[in-house]
Every structure is written in structure tokens, then in C-alpha cells.
C-alpha positions as CSV (number, residue, x, y, z in Angstrom):
1,M,52.9,1.6,-24.1
2,P,53.0,3.6,-21.0
3,V,50.5,6.2,-22.5
4,L,47.9,3.2,-22.5
5,D,48.7,2.2,-19.0
6,K,48.3,6.0,-17.8
7,Q,45.0,6.3,-19.8
8,M,43.7,3.1,-18.3
9,R,44.7,4.2,-14.8
10,M,42.8,7.4,-15.3
11,K,39.9,5.8,-16.6
12,L,39.8,3.4,-13.5
13,Q,40.3,6.4,-11.3
14,G,37.3,8.1,-12.8
15,E,35.2,4.8,-12.4
16,L,36.2,4.6,-8.8
17,A,35.4,8.2,-8.1
18,Y,31.9,7.6,-9.7
19,V,31.3,4.5,-7.6
20,N,32.4,6.2,-4.3
21,E,30.1,9.1,-5.1
22,R,27.2,6.7,-6.1
23,L,27.8,4.9,-2.6
24,D,27.7,8.2,-0.8
25,Q,24.3,9.0,-2.5
26,I,22.9,5.8,-1.7
27,R,23.8,6.2,2.1
28,Q,22.3,9.6,2.4
29,N,19.1,8.7,0.5
30,R,18.7,5.2,2.0
31,D,15.7,6.2,4.2
32,E,14.0,8.2,1.6
33,Q,14.3,5.8,-1.2
34,G,14.7,2.5,0.4
35,Y,17.8,1.3,-1.3
36,Y,18.3,-2.5,-0.8
37,N,21.5,-3.9,0.7
38,Y,21.8,-5.9,-2.4
39,E,22.5,-2.7,-4.5
40,I,25.0,-1.3,-2.1
41,E,26.9,-4.7,-2.2
42,L,27.0,-4.6,-6.0
43,W,28.5,-1.1,-5.9
44,K,31.0,-2.2,-3.2
45,K,31.9,-5.2,-5.3
46,K,32.6,-2.9,-8.2
47,R,34.8,-0.6,-6.0
48,Q,36.8,-3.6,-4.9
49,E,37.2,-4.8,-8.5
50,I,38.6,-1.2,-9.5
51,M,40.9,-1.0,-6.5
52,N,42.3,-4.6,-7.1
53,Q,43.0,-3.4,-10.8
54,L,44.6,0.0,-9.5
55,Y,46.9,-1.5,-6.9
């Protein structure tokens, strides 16, 4: 059973890295591509859900 827990943790950490990278990209390109705050809030919510599962 610990292997499954470790695998799940690694999966969540990978998802968290992706979400953080996506948020950084949105912030950097906001002026050029005109991202809406709605999309940013969705990514932040996803990040918070992952953080809650990890810790």
C-alpha cells in the first residue's frame, strides 16, 4: 500500500508543477493574450485542491 501512496503523491506533485508553470505563463503573457481573471482563478483553485491533498 505505501507504493500506491507514494505514486499518488508523485502524481500530485507533477500536477502541481504543471499548474504552477501554467499560472506563470498566464501572468507573463497576460498583456499580449488578454487572459481573463476567470481562467487564473480556475488554475488557482486547482492548485489549492492539489495542495489540500498533499498536505
